[in-house]
C-alpha positions in Angstrom: -69.1 -9.3 -16.9 -71.3 -6.3 -16.5 -72.7 -6.9 -20.0 -73.5 -10.6 -19.1 -75.3 -9.5 -16.0 -77.3 -6.8 -17.7 -78.2 -9.1 -20.6 -79.4 -11.8 -18.2 -81.6 -9.2 -16.5 -83.0 -8.1 -19.9 -83.7 -11.8 -20.8 -85.7 -12.2 -17.6 -87.6 -9.0 -18.1 -88.6 -10.0 -21.6 -89.5 -13.5 -20.4 -92.0 -12.1 -17.8 -93.4 -9.7 -20.4 -94.0 -12.5 -23.0 -95.2 -15.1 -20.4 -98.8 -13.7 -20.1 -99.1 -13.8 -24.0 -97.8 -17.4 -24.1 -100.3 -18.4 -21.4 -103.1 -16.7 -23.3 -102.4 -18.3 -26.7 -101.3 -21.7 -25.5 -104.8 -23.4 -25.2 -105.8 -22.2 -28.7 -102.4 -23.2 -30.3 -102.4 -26.6 -28.6 -106.0 -27.3 -29.7 -105.2 -26.3 -33.3 -102.1 -28.5 -33.4 -104.0 -31.5 -32.0 -106.9 -31.0 -34.3 -104.7 -30.6 -37.4 -102.7 -33.8 -36.9 -101.9 -36.5 -34.4 -98.9 -36.2 -32.2 -97.6 -34.1 -29.3 -98.1 -30.3 -28.9 -94.4 -29.7 -28.4 -91.4 -30.6 -30.5 -88.1 -31.2 -28.8 -84.9 -30.7 -30.7 -81.2 -31.1 -29.8 -79.3 -27.8 -30.4 -75.9 -26.4 -29.5 -75.6 -23.4 -27.1 -72.7 -22.4 -24.9 -70.7 -25.4 -25.9 -73.3 -27.8 -24.7 -76.0 -29.8 -26.4 -79.4 -28.7 -25.1 -83.0 -29.6 -25.7 -85.1 -26.7 -27.0 -88.8 -26.6 -27.2 -91.1 -25.5 -30.1 -94.7 -25.9 -31.0 -94.9 -28.9 -33.3 -95.3 -27.7 -36.9 -94.7 -31.0 -38.8 -96.5 -34.3 -39.1 -95.4 -37.1 -36.7 -92.4 -38.9 -38.0 -91.2 -36.1 -40.3 -87.6 -36.3 -39.2 -87.3 -39.8 -40.6 -88.4 -38.5 -44.0 -85.6 -35.9 -44.2 -83.3 -38.2 -46.2 -86.0 -39.1 -48.6 -86.6 -35.4 -49.4 -82.9 -34.5 -49.6 -83.1 -34.1 -53.3 -85.5 -31.2 -52.8 -83.2 -29.3 -50.4 -82.8 -25.8 -51.6 -79.7 -25.2 -49.4 -76.8 -26.6 -51.5 -74.2 -24.2 -50.1 -73.9 -25.7 -46.6 -75.3 -28.2 -44.0 -78.7 -26.5 -43.7 -81.9 -28.1 -44.9 -84.8 -26.0 -46.4 -87.7 -26.7 -48.7 -90.0 -23.7 -49.4 -93.2 -25.8 -49.5 -92.1 -28.6 -47.2 -94.7 -31.4 -47.4 -93.9 -32.4 -43.9 -95.3 -29.1 -42.5 -99.0 -29.1 -41.4 -101.4 -26.4 -42.3 -101.5 -24.9 -38.8 -97.7 -25.3 -38.8 -97.3 -23.0 -41.7 -99.3 -20.3 -39.8 -97.3 -20.8 -36.7 -94.0 -20.5 -38.6 -95.1 -17.5 -40.6 -95.6 -15.5 -37.4 -92.8 -17.2 -35.4 -95.3 -18.5 -32.9 -93.7 -21.9 -33.0 -90.6 -20.4 -31.4 -92.4 -19.0 -28.3 -91.9 -22.1 -26.1 -88.2 -21.3 -26.2 -88.8 -18.6 -23.7 -88.5 -21.4 -21.1 -85.1 -22.2 -22.4 -84.3 -18.5 -21.8 -85.6 -18.7 -18.3 -83.4 -21.8 -17.7 -80.4 -19.7 -18.9 -79.7 -22.2 -21.7 -80.1 -19.6 -24.5 -80.7 -15.9 -24.7 -83.3 -13.9 -26.6 -80.5 -12.6 -28.8 -77.6 -14.6 -30.0 -76.4 -16.9 -32.9 -79.1 -19.3 -34.0 -79.1 -22.6 -32.1 -78.2 -25.1 -34.8 -78.1 -28.9 -34.8 -74.9 -30.6 -33.5 -74.4 -32.2 -36.9 -74.6 -28.8 -38.7 -72.1 -27.1 -36.4 -69.6 -29.9 -37.0 -69.6 -29.0 -40.7 -68.8 -25.3 -40.0 -65.5 -24.1 -41.5 -62.7 -24.0 -38.9 -62.7 -20.2 -38.5 -66.4 -20.4 -37.4 -66.1 -23.4 -35.0 -65.9 -21.0 -32.1 -69.6 -20.2 -32.5 -70.6 -23.5 -30.8 -69.3 -22.0 -27.6 -71.6 -18.9 -27.9 -74.9 -18.8 -26.0 -77.5 -19.2 -28.8 -80.5 -16.9 -29.2 -84.2 -17.1 -30.2 -83.4 -14.2 -32.6 -80.2 -12.7 -33.8 -78.4 -10.7 -36.4 -78.6 -13.4 -39.1 -82.3 -13.8 -38.5 -83.2 -10.1 -39.0 -80.9 -9.9 -42.0 -82.7 -12.6 -44.0 -82.9 -15.8 -41.9 -82.9 -19.0 -44.0 -82.9 -16.9 -47.2 -79.3 -16.0 -46.6 -76.4 -18.0 -48.2 -74.7 -20.2 -45.6 -71.5 -18.1 -45.6 -73.5 -14.9 -44.9 -75.3 -16.6 -41.9 -71.9 -17.5 -40.4 -70.5 -14.0 -41.0 -73.4 -12.3 -39.3 -73.3 -14.8 -36.3 -69.5 -14.3 -36.0 -69.9 -10.5 -36.2 -72.5 -10.6 -33.4 -70.3 -12.9 -31.2 -67.3 -10.6 -31.5 -69.2 -7.3 -31.2 -72.1 -8.0 -28.9 -73.3 -5.2 -26.7 -76.6 -4.1 -25.2 -77.2 -1.5 -27.8 -76.9 -4.1 -30.6 -79.1 -6.5 -28.6 -81.8 -3.9 -28.3 -81.6 -3.0 -32.0 -82.0 -6.7 -32.9 -85.0 -7.1 -30.6 -86.6 -4.0 -32.0 -86.1 -5.2 -35.6 -87.4 -8.6 -34.7 -90.7 -7.2 -33.4 -91.0 -5.2 -36.7 -90.6 -8.4 -38.6 -93.3 -10.0 -36.6 -95.8 -7.5 -38.1 -94.2 -8.0 -41.5 -93.2 -11.6 -41.8 -92.8 -11.4 -45.5 -89.9 -9.1 -44.9 -87.7 -11.9 -43.7 
């Protein structure tokens, strides 16, 4: 219980540290997104966290209607080892979207999910409900964990990891989480922000 309280305090402290940066960049990012393609500034996605389906927020990085084209592009999916979907040069991603993704700027609106206590800054990645349903039985418990903007699997290789490795890292974190590990993950995440090619 002490850990949960301290982690919540840490989440709020980081939120208020990042908030001025978000307010500063928001007008420029919003203008760039709107100038690059038609559609909303934000993208809303259903994800699983703490055993619930929540709506997380991101800056939109794809053309409008891209979700409907997912099945059409399934033959290009590079992730054949599990339920995840990845195309290195995804044609659905806008030019500004590629920049936002490279520096993880597209993830920054999720700080408001953290503020609402729906996710944490550190935790298993918030995956889609359909993806979690395809997890092996021994990893089903992950859907009850509070998800995070960053986590152990992200700093170890993110989407470049095999599906089984992602689950192993997320499961290890869920079973061994502590403030020291959280701080280590946050520190390494900031290092990756300045070296995005290292992911």
